[in-house]
TORMAR-972474 format. One record per residue (C-alpha): residue in three letters; x, y, z. Coordinates in pm, whole numbers, plus 50000, padded with zeros to 5 digits. Example, Ala and Ser with C-alpha at 12.3 -4.5 7.8 and 13.67 -1.06 7.14 Angstrom:
// TORMAR-972474
<ALA,<51230,49550,50780>>;
<SER,<51367,49894,50714>>;
This chain:
// TORMAR-972474
<MET,<50000,49995,49995>>;
<GLY,<50264,50217,50081>>;
<PHE,<50377,50184,49682>>;
<ILE,<50011,50281,49597>>;
<TRP,<50065,50577,49839>>;
<SER,<50395,50729,49751>>;
<LEU,<50234,50722,49322>>;
<ILE,<49938,50942,49441>>;
<ILE,<50116,51213,49613>>;
<GLY,<50387,51233,49360>>;
<GLY,<50126,51246,49108>>;
<ILE,<49960,51561,49292>>;
<ILE,<50258,51705,49360>>;
<GLY,<50374,51717,48983>>;
<TRP,<49970,51820,48943>>;
<LEU,<50014,52108,49184>>;
<ALA,<50332,52181,49015>>;
<GLY,<50180,52236,48657>>;
<LEU,<49890,52463,48819>>;
<VAL,<50145,52663,48963>>;
<LEU,<50294,52746,48629>>;
<GLY,<50029,52720,48443>>;
<ARG,<50090,52439,48220>>;
<ASP,<50024,52085,48130>>;
<ILE,<50287,51835,48169>>;
<PRO,<50322,51636,47844>>;
<GLY,<50212,51237,47957>>;
<GLY,<49923,51295,48177>>;
<ILE,<49902,51127,48491>>;
<ILE,<50193,50957,48434>>;
<GLY,<50415,51256,48331>>;
<ASN,<50233,51379,48647>>;
<ILE,<50380,51085,48906>>;
<ILE,<50704,51124,48691>>;
<ALA,<50776,51492,48787>>;
<GLY,<50668,51427,49145>>;
<PHE,<50918,51215,49185>>;
<ILE,<51225,51336,49026>>;
<GLY,<51104,51676,49199>>;
<ALA,<51090,51512,49508>>;
<TRP,<51452,51393,49437>>;
<LEU,<51560,51744,49320>>;
<GLY,<51439,51932,49581>>;
<SER,<51566,51704,49834>>;
<LEU,<51926,51735,49705>>;
<VAL,<51928,52079,49663>>;
<LEU,<51739,52179,49949>>;
<GLY,<51720,51972,50225>>;
<ASP,<51479,51755,50439>>;
<TRP,<51227,52020,50579>>;
<GLY,<50890,52074,50579>>;
<PRO,<50527,51841,50642>>;
<VAL,<50591,51517,50515>>;
<ILE,<50350,51288,50325>>;
<GLY,<50416,50959,50186>>;
<ASP,<50800,51018,50298>>;
<PHE,<50789,51265,50090>>;
<TYR,<50868,51608,50197>>;
<LEU,<50660,51881,50057>>;
<ILE,<50774,52233,50006>>;
<PRO,<51093,52094,49868>>;
<ALA,<50945,51803,49634>>;
<LEU,<50666,52085,49477>>;
<ILE,<50957,52347,49445>>;
<GLY,<51177,52053,49288>>;
<ALA,<50877,51941,49096>>;
<ILE,<50803,52330,48926>>;
<LEU,<51202,52318,48808>>;
<ILE,<51168,51988,48613>>;
<ILE,<50811,52081,48476>>;
<SER,<50962,52440,48370>>;
<PHE,<51282,52250,48253>>;
<ILE,<51064,51997,48015>>;
<MET,<50848,52264,47865>>;
<LYS,<51130,52458,47772>>;
<SER,<51277,52166,47598>>;
<VAL,<50924,52069,47461>>;
<ARG,<50901,52426,47302>>;
<ARG,<51248,52463,47195>>;
<LYS,<51222,52106,46966>>;
<SER,<50860,52275,46830>>;
<SER,<50994,52532,46698>>;
C-alpha cells in the first residue's frame, strides 16, 4: 500500500507544480507522477529535508523541485517544436 500511496502523492505534487506554472505536463498522469518523483528527489537534494511530510515526500522541497523540472521540460519541448 505504501507504493501506491507514493504514486498518488507524487502525482499530486506533479499536478500542483503544473497548476503553479499554468501548464499541462506532457504525459498526463504518468508525467505528473514522474515529475513529482524527480522533483522530490531534486528538491531534497538541493534544499534538504524540511517541511511537512506526506507519504515519505517532503512537500515544500518536492513542489519546488517539480516546478523546476516541469519548467525545464516545457522549455525543451518548445525548442524542439520551433
